[in-house]
C-alpha positions, 0 to 999 in steps of 0.5 A: 906280347906275341911270340911265334914258334916255328917247328919242322914237321916230318910227314910221311908220304901219305901225309905229304900227299894230303898236305899238298892237296890241302894246300892246292885247295886253298890256292884254288879257293883264293883264285876262285874268289879273286875271279869272282870279284874281278868278273863282278866288277868288270860286268856290273861295277859292283864290289864283292865282300868277304862276308858274301864270299864266305856265306856262298862258300857254305854252298860250295862245300856241298858241291865240291868234295875238295872244299868239303874236306878243308877246315872251314875256319881255314878257308875263311882265313884264305878269303880274308887273305884276299880281302887284306890284299884288296884293302891294301891295294885301295889304300895304296890307290888313295895314297897316290902310289903310281903302282898300286899292285892289283891282287894277282892269281896265285901260281902253284909256286906262289901260295905256300901257307895255310892258316888256322885262325882258331887253335884247336879247330882243325889243328892241335899240338899234342906232345910231339905230334901235330894233329891236323884235320884230314891229315892225321897226326904229324910228327913234329920236332918241338925244339923248345917249350911253347910258352903262353896261350896258342892263338893261331897256327899256320902250316908253311911249305918251304921248298921241300919241307913243311913247318908249323908257326904257332902264334902265342899270346904271352900277356903283359909281361914286365921286363925290367929295363937293362942297365947295360951301355949303349951302342950305335951300329952301322950296317954296310957291305964291307962288313955286315955291321960296325959298332960304335966301339970299333967291333966288326961283324963280317959280312957272310954273303951267302947268296954270293957263295951259292950263285954258281949253283944257283945259275946251274940250276936255273939253266937246267930249269930253262932247258925243260919243257914248260908244264912238264914234270922234269921242269917242276923237279928242276924247280924244286932244286932251285927253291931248295938252294934259295931256301938254304940261303934264306935259313943261313941268313936267318941264322946269322941275323939272330946270333948277331941280334943276340949278341948285341942285346945281351951286351948292350941296353940301347942300340941306335940304328939307321932308318934306311930306305932300302927300297930306294937303295936297291935301285942302284943296280950295281949294289942291289944283289949285295944289299938284298943279300945282306937283308938289313930290314929283316935283321932290324926286325929280329933286333927289335923283338929280341931287344924287347924281350931283353929289356933293351931299346932299339932307336932308329935315327935319320941316316942323313950325313952320319958318314960325312960328319965328323964324330969328334968335332961335327964338321962335314968331311966329304968323302966318296964311297970308295974312301974307307977311312975317315980323316978329320983336317980340323980335330985330327980324328982318324978311324974307319968311316963305318965306326965314325958313322956308328959313332954319330948314330949312337949320339943321335940315339942318345939325343932322341932318348934324352931330348925332344927330337922331331919324328924326322930325326929319330923314332923308336922302333915298334916291335913286331906283333908276331916275333918269329923265333 
């Protein structure tokens, strides 16, 4: 099992400057390697592999003092990052994707992390200090015990704050199965989620709350001259607001998922096509604000640690089918109450859907079910706490 720990860094003025220089050097290395690959293919129709670029980087370090200062293994990780982008691009091309997404050059605000693939080589946590090569010992808020063996470390910048993410290997942990009752959850916009027993979690709508401030900040950016220092300062204000929304949303997801896995042994969820749902321009912003996909990922790894199980089922018909007798009761999205003319069941449509989700999850657990009907969620390789 892998688990990641995210800690806030508190660098001083000089350390902040050195971290910024290091991040900018990695960004330029990424763009340089991308430019080489594109130029080689356009001129000679040949591909440049990661191994060749890694070998050439040794010569670049002799001529470029900025490249010489960064850790060599972290530079290799940046070049592997580009290589992964190319492999993903070719995979999408083979699958027939109409928009495969060719790798793009990284702008200053689009490159925010540095990976150290070998913990101890250039970075190490020493009690309450994080020792970083050519930066020094940076104060870090270790708010919980780091368990397992640290494998990799990643420096990450979010708005005006710096963090370190430690990916740890916990080995093969034997987690006893949970004997707690099962439940089904239906996510939505009126309420963030509704369980099969009628419990509702309100939708906080953090982005909607911050929209007035975001609009003012974005108008301020549009009035500034492109490439100027004042524009960069205004952009930083927008980044801070978006980071605040993301942090509040993530905290809400963690608390909600923790309450679910503490009280249930099996949790049924819908396998939603969120990418297709956001094509509805009337609901796209509200759906993105709820961030159901991120919530399900958090729920999956918390369930794994608690011995619970998350089963994703086909969402087709969960709102229209009656959970009491099974007949189809057609109703528009604006109709929030399910009323069955056959068995007389009357309840909120989200609770009716949650009951159907629970029934399908239990069937997937006990009976033979095809892949199109239900699948058990895989736990993410790295569980971010």
